[in-house]
N, C-alpha and C positions, 0 to 999 in steps of 0.2 A: 263156516270155517275156512272155505276156500279163499275168501277175501282176507282173512286174518293171516293165512299162510303167505299169501302174496305180499301183504304189508310187511311181514317180518323178513321176507326174502329181500325185498327192495331196500328195506332199512339196513340189512346186513351188508349189502354191497354199496351202501351209501347213495342210492338213487332216491333221494328224499322226496322229490316231486311225485314220483310214482307211489312211494310209501304213503304220502299224504292223501293221494287220490283214494287209495283203498281204506285208509283210516276214516275218511269222511263217509264212506259207505257203511262203516261199522258203528258210527257214533250213536246209533239208537239202541244198541244191544245192552241188556240189563246186567250181564255178567261183570262182576267187579274187576276180575283180573284182566279181562279184555279191555275194559275201560282204562285201567292204569297203563296198559301197553299203548293205547291210543294217545293218552296224555303225553307219553314219552316221545312219540312221533311229533305231536304238536309242539312240544318244547324244542325238539331238534330243528324244526322248521320255523321257529320263532313265531308261532301262532298262539301267543299268550292269551289273546282275547277269547279264542275258542276254548282254552283250558278253563278260564274263569266262567265262561258261559255254560259249559256242560257240567262243571262242578256245582254251579248254582242250580241247574235243572235237577241234578241227582242229589243235591243237598249233601255233598261230600265234604265234611268239615276238614278232614285230614289233608286232602288235596289243596283246599283253600289255605290251610296253615302253611304247607310247603310253598305254595305259590307266593304268598305274601312275605314269607321269610326270605325267599330268594330275591325278592324285589325290595328288601329292607323296609317294608311297610309295617313297622312294629306295632302301631296302634291296631291295625287289622289282625296282626298275628295274635295279640293278646285275647282277642275275641274268640279265637278258635283253639286256644291252648288246651282247653278241656278235652279236645280230641285225643290228646296223648294220655295214656293211662296214669292214674294217680299212684305211681310207685316211686321208690327212692332212686331208681335208675334215671328218671327224667327230672329229678328234683333240682339239680343245679341249673339245667337248661331253662326250666320254668322260672327259677329265681332270677336269672340274668335277664330274661325277657320282661318279667314283671317289675324287676327292681328299678328300672329306669322310670317307671310310672310312680311307684310307691315313694321313692326318695328315701325315707327312713325304713331300712330293712332289718334293723337289729333284732326285732322279735322273730322275724322269719328265719334268720340264720343262726340263732343261738345254739341249736342242736348240732351244728357242723363243727368239725375240728378246725384248728387254727389254719392249717394249710388250705382247706376248702374255703374258709371265710376269706382269706387273703386273695385267693383266686377269683372269688365272686366280686370282691371289691375292685380288683384290677379290671375285670371285664366290664364293670359298671363305671369305670374311670374315676373311682373313689380312691385315688392313689395315696392320699394322706393316711387314711385308715389302714390301707394295706401296708404302708411303711411301719406304722406302729405295731402291727401284728408281726411282721417279719423281723423286727428288732427283737421281739420277745423270743423268736425262734432261733436266734443266732447261735445259742449254746447247744441247741438240740438238733439242728439240721446242718446239711453239708454246704458245699460250695454253690450248688444251684440256688439255694435260698439267698446266699450273699449276693449273687449276681442279679437275681430278680429284685432284691432290695436296692441295689445300686441303680438299676434301671428305673425303678419307681421314684427314687430320690431325684434322678436326672429329669424325669418327666415333670415333677412338681416344682422344679426350679432350684432345688437344694443341690446345686452342682458341686459345691466343695465337698459335701458329704459323699456324693456319688463318686467323685474322683478318689476320695479316700478308700472307698470300698473297691473300686476298680484297681487301684494300686495294690491294695491288700491281696487281691486275687493274683495279680501279676507276680508279686513277691513270694507268695506262699503256695500257689498252685500253678507254676509255670508250664506244667505238662498238660494242663486241662484245656479243653476247648473254650472254656469260659475266659481263660487268659487271653486268647486270641480275640474273642468278642469284646473283652474289656479294652484291649488296645485300640479297637475301632473307635470307641467313644473318646479315648484319650487323644488319639491322633486327630480326630475330627476337630477337637477344640484346642489343638496345639499344646497339649499338656505333657508331651513326651520330650523331656530334656534332661541334660546332665547324665547321672548314672543310670537313669531309667532307659536311656537310649540303648545302652549296652544290653540291658536285660530284655528290652523289646526286640533287639536284633536276634538274641538267642532264641526267643519264643518264635519269632518268624521263621528262623532256620528249622526249628523242630517241627514246624507245620509245612515246610517246603515253600515258604513265601520268601524266596531269596532276593527278589527285587525290593520288596518292602524292607528286608533286613539291611540291604545296602543303603536305602533311603534313610533308615533310622540311624545308621552309624556314620553317614557321610559328614555331618558337621563336626564330629569329634576328631581329635588329633590323628594325623596320618603317620606320626612317628611312633605312636604307642604300639608295642608288639601285640598286645591283646586285640587292638582294633584291626591291625594288619591281618591277624589270624581270622577274624570274622569275615573281612573282605575276601580273603583267599578262599575260604569255604564257599562263599557265595559265588565267586568266579568259577570255582570248580563245578558247582552244580548248574551253573548257567553255561557250561561247556566252553569256558574261556580258559583252556588248560595252559596255554603259554603264559597268560597273565598270572595264573596261580603259581607256576614255577618261578617266574620272575619276582613275584612279591615275596616268596618264601626262601629264595635261594641262599640268602645269608645265614639262614638257620638250618641248612640242609644236613648238617652233621651235629645238630643239637639234640642230645638225648633226653631233654626235659620238655620237649614240645611235640606237637603233632605235625610239624613241618615235614619231616622225612616221609611220613605216611601220605600226605597230600601231594608231595612232589612225585613219589612213586606211583600213586594212583593216576596222576595227570599223565605221566609217561605211559602208563598202561593204556589209558584212553587214546593216546596218540600213537599207540602200537609200537612204541620204542621199548620193547620188552627187556632188553639187556639192562637199560638204565632203570626200568621199573623194578626189576628183581633186586638190583643193588640197593635201592633206597627202602624198599619194603623189607628186605632182609635186615638192613640196618635198624629199621624201626622194631622188628620182631626181637632182635638180639640185644639192642641197647636201650630201648625206650620203655623200661619196665615200670616207670612211674606214670606213664600215660597209656593205659591199656584199653581206653575206650574203644579204639578201632582195631584192636589186636585180632579179633575174630575175622573181620573182613580182610585184614592183611594176609592171614593164613589162607583164606578162601581164594584171594587173587593169586597167591603163590601156587596153590594147587592147580589153577588153570594154566599157569605158565610152566610148571615143572612136572612133566608127566612121570618122571621116575619116583618122585616122592609125594605124589598127589594124595594118596590114601592117608599118609601121615598128616599132611596139611589139612585135609578135610576133617579128620578126627579131631585135630586141634581146634578147628573152627567151632565145633560143637561144644567145646569147653568154655567158650566165652559168651557173653550176652551180646548177641548180634541180631540185626533185623531178621524176621522170620524167613524172608526170601533166601538168605544165605544158609540158614539151618536146613530148610527144605531141600535145597539143591545139594548141599554137602551130604545129607543123610541118604538121599536117593543115589548119589554117585558112589557112596560106600556100598550100598546094596548091589549096584551094577558091577562093582569090582569083583564080586564073588569071593572075597577073602573072608571065609567063615571064621577065621581066627579073630577077626575084628568084630564080627557080628555080636557075640555075647557081651563084649565090653561095651559096645554101643547101646545094646538093649538095657544093660544094667544101669547105664548112665541116665536113661529116661524113665526108669521104674517109678521114681517119685515125682515125675513131671507130667503125668497123664492128663491132668486138668488143663494144661496149657498146650497140648498137642494140636497142631493144625491137621486138616484132613490128609495132606500129602505126607506129613511126618508119620502119622498113624499108619498110613498105607505102606510106607517104606518099612516100618518096624514089623508090620504084619507079614510082609514078604520075607524079611530076614528070619522071622520066627518059623515060617514054613520051611525055609531052607535048612534050619537047624532041627527040623522035625518036632518043634515045640508047638504042637497043635492047640494045646490049652491056651497059650499066650496069643497065638494067631487068632483064635476064636474071640479072645478078649478084645483085641484091637478091632476085629470085624464088628463086634457088638458096639464098641465105642463109636465107630463110624456111623452105624445105623441109628444110634440114640442121639448123638450130638449133631450129625449132619445127614439126616435121613434122605434128603433129596440131592445131596452133593454128588459130584462126579465119582468119587472113590467109593461111596456107599453103593451107588448103582452099579459100578464096575465090578465090585466084589460080590454083590448079591442083587440081581435085578428083580427079585420077587420079595422085596422087604416091606410089603404093604400090611398094615395092621387092620383091625376090625373092631370098632366100638360104635356105640350109638351117638346120635347127636346130643349136644348139650344145648337145649333150647327151652325158652320160656315164652310161650306164644303171646302172652299179654305184653311182653316187652318187645319181642322181635317183630310182631306183626306191623306196627307203624313204620319201623325201619325198612321192612320188606316193601311196603307200599311206596316209601320214599325212593328206594333204589329202582324198583320196577318202573315208576313214573318219571324217572330221570332226575330226581332231586338229590343226587348223591352228596353234593356239597353240604346240604343241611344235615344229612345222616352222619357225615364225617364229623361235623361240629358237635352233634349230640354225643357221638361215641367218644370224642376227645374229652368232653366234660364229664362223661359217666365212667370212663375207663372200663369199658365193657369187653375185655379181652376174650372171655369165654363164648361170646355171641358171634365172633367173627366167622366161624364155620357156617352157621346158618345164613349170614349175610353174604358170604362168598357164593353160596348156593343161589341166592336170589339174583345176585349180580350176573352169575353165569347164565341163569335162565333168561334174563332180560337182554343178553348179548353184550353186556358191558364187561368185556374180557379183561381190560386193564384193572378194573375195580375187583373183579373176581380174583385175579392174581395177587393184588395188593392185600385184600382181606385174607386170602389163603395163606400168604406169607406171615401175616400177623398172627393168625391162628396157629400156624406151625411153630413160630417162636414161643407162643404161649404154651403150647404142648411140651416143647423141649424144656422150658423153664419150670413147668409144673410137674414134669415127669409123666405126662399122659400118653397113652397109646394114640397113634394117629389114625384118624378115620379113613377108610378106603376112598370115600368120595372126595376127600381133599385133593387127591392127585388129579382128578378130573377138573377141579376148579383152578388148580395151579397150572395145569397144562391143557388149556381148552383148544378146541379145533374151530377157531373163528374163520369166517369167510370160506366155509367148507366147499361150497360148489365151485368157487373160483380156484381154490387150491387143487381140487380134484381135476378140473379141466386142464390146468397148467401142468399137473403131474402127468396126465395121459399124453398131452401134446408133446412134451419134451423128454419124457422117459425118466423123470427124477422122482425118487421116492417121496411121497407126500409127507411122511414122518420127518424127513430132513427139511422140507419146506416149512412145516409147522415149527420145527425146532429153531430154524433161522429167524422166523418172524417173532417167535416168543422172546428170544434173546436180544434181537435187534430193537424191538419197539414195544413189546408187550401188547401187540395187536392195535397200537394206536395209529390211526390213519394219518393224523396230522403231525406225526413225530418228525422233528428236525434235529440232527445232532450238531454238536459244536463245530464239526468239520463240514457241515452242510449236507450230510446224507439225508435223503428224503423218504418219507412214507413208511409203510409197514415193513418193507424189506431193506430200508435204509440204503438206498442207492445214490451214489454221488451223481451230480449233473454230468460230469465228464464220462462216467460209466454209461449213463443213458445215451450219450452221443456215440460212444464206442459201440453200443448195441444197436445203433441206428434208430433210436427212439427219440425223435426230435420235437414231439409235441409237449412243450413245457407246461401247458395248461392242464395236462393229464397226469403229471408226475405224482400227485397225491391220490389219483383215482385208484381204487382197490384193484380192479381187474388189470389196469395198465401196469401198475407197480409190481404186482405179483407175477404177471406174465413176463415182464422184463427181468425180474430177479430170478425166476426159474430158468429162463433162457440163459442167463449168465451162469447159473449153476451147471446147466447142461454143457456149456462150453468148457467150464473148468473140469467137469467130469472127463471130457475127451482129452483135455490137456494132461491130466494127471492119471490117466488110465483108471478112472473110477476109484481112486484112493480118497476116501471121504475125509480123512484127517488133513490131507494136503488141500483139498477143495475148501474146507472150512477155514483153514489158516490163510489161504489166499483171499477168500471172500472178506476177511477182516483186515489183514495186514499187507496184502499184495504178495508178489512172488517170492520175496526174500525169505520170510519166515516159513514159507511152504517148502523150501528146499530141504532135501534129506528126509522126506516123509516116508521113504521105504524102510528106514532104520527101525530097529526094535525100540519101543518106548519113545518114538519121535516126539510125542506130545510133551514129554518131560524136558525136552531140550530146545524148545522153541525160544529163540533169543529175546523176544519181547514179552515182558510179564503180562501186559494187557492181552496180547494175542493168545498166550498160553491159557490164561483164565477164560478167554472167550471160547477157545476150542473145547476146553473141558466142559464149559456150561452147555454148549451146543451138543456135544456128544452125550452129556447126561440127559438133556431134553430129548435127543433123538432116540436113545434107548428106552426112555419112559414112554414116549409116544408109540413106539413099536409095541411095547408090552401092553399099554392101555387099550390101544385101538387095533390090535392084531387081527380081530375078527371082522373089521370093516372092509 
């Protein structure tokens, strides 16, 4: 066992040569679980020949199955398919593997429903048959079926029919993600023209693709007011505020358009608040026929007019506005302390409980407590626990909200998946799960991923099981929290914590939220490793060895040293430290204020700080005895 412990230790810190050395010392052991751990080390070190060699010696059909599936050697995979249990859970995976050999699979799939049949046909590249089935489902299924049908038609070369379905989605479901996906195919084949350009620009804007919207609208007339409005909206969101004002200036006093709103908003962004107030007030008072942005107009006025801000915030809540504005307006009303408004606000949301975000429910809970309405406060507290059990506000309002139920497991089904995870073939396991739709087994699989040190997979499966529990109304298992919040690289974190005097729970929380414990993680901004440190930050910390940036020990040591510097700078104010770690010094300013976290100017940083604080509290509760 000493060699096994050493193998796992070196594997954990990614010293794979040493892990391989001890794995070779263990390869004669008869214990199955030890063998699967050895296979994982062989796989990580690209010793595929050793995997096949010892699988043959042990006559382990399941490892051979995963090995050949990973290498796309389907003829060999078929030989070992019987290693998977003969249950309905594995039926579709087996059908897809064997179907390429059988050719005619009609008899084999006659017991499946139309959706499953169509999926099998698509996986077997039998798109013509899939198209005929999906056409029959048009009246009974939703937009996802139409989109897949359009894709299948596109693949088999029936492009005119595919374009018809793509246009149908764009025309009838413009708010759906499938509309954006449909535009991809239409744009690729240059089929966006005429009136479709305007519709495409609207869809791109709704999904935040402003450059694509400008590209779509550019060939159309620049004199059309409708097209000018689209361009102005794009300019505004691309931070070209002067261009927005210039384009809309002739319509600045037009009470039938959105021009006064975007002119006022552009002045607001340019910090010309006097002009911003003028045009936003004009929009509020005169433009009653175009109320789409009325809620945001009231919100911006609340930020500029401190004397009437409570009235403006309350008016914000009466309109259909993006969630961000409702959250901030509701919390600002709570902070105002005006109890006369509280009951009106609470009554306004009585019928909207299903659409409440965590921050909105938290604000309403706080208002209820101020009004001594403990029953309603308890209701919102339970709402947070049930809908967002590991969210920041649920943890903040009750740090001991862990349930206790038994595993939902079927050993005959889970065992092969367990072996696949432990031996490092998680890609094959994910493929089987996708085809089997096995939501209730994710807890057991998270456990095996956790035990094998695959922490990203443990968190991934844990989140999927959590969503399954919320959807089905199941109580959450105690152990799920350990799988969602693992303590990877424990020895390295412990050393760094003692060396720099930083709470290890904070280090774990940062690692979890930054990278999910993925050693090779690289962000779109270029941040590197498990603690997502920028190369410029490495240089600032006098860590100049670029070749070690991904090294677990080097990365965690540098990240913890950086946290210790921030602790000194902000007098150990954890909220400011976390805000600076993510967004620099600007969002960390004002961290001494009450509820600082609710007033962070950047939405991304606010979300990040809440996630880290949530994880920090959970780590402290879970591992308080360590």
